N, C-alpha and C positions, 0 to 999 in steps of 0.2 A: 101349288099355286092356283089361284082362281082366275077364271077368264072374265070376271066381272070388271066393269070400269072402276078405276081407282078414284075418280073425281079429283084428280090433281088440278091444282090451280095453275093457270098460265097467266103470267103478268107480262104483257108486251112492253110496258114502260121499263120494268126491271130488266128484261132481256136486252133492251136497247142500252140501258146504262151499263150493264155488264160488258157489252160489246165495246162501248166507248172506253171503259176502264182498261180492257184488254188491249185495245189499240194504243192507249197511252203507255201502258207497261212495255209493249213492244218498242215503241218509239224511244222511251227512256232507256231501255236496255242497250240501244245502239248509240246512245249519246255519251260522250266523255264528260259531260258537265250537267249540272242541274238546269232544268227549264225555268224560264221566267214565267210569271203568271200570264203574261200576254202570249207567250209561246204555247202554254198549255191551252189557253182559250182557242188559239188557232188550230191546234191539233184536235180539239174536241168539236171544232166548228161552231163555236159560240162567239158572240161579240160581247163587249163590256156591257152594252145596254141589255142584252139577253140575260147576262149574269146578274147585274145590279139593278135592273129596271131602268126606266128613263132617267137620264141625267138629272140630278137635283132631287130625285125622289128617294125615299127610304127603301132599303132592300126588303123584299118580301120573304117571310119565313123566319 
């Protein structure tokens, strides 16, 4: 093994998304039913406007 740096990429946004997904998986595993889209948004800490953009606008992406 080498002691040289590996130059691994660190993506903070990806790490945040992985944490959100893991939180959602844990919440879903304790629920006896499927979550509604609104419940998922609440668990992820996003509002409909965050997800869809301002009301009346086209979604981005």
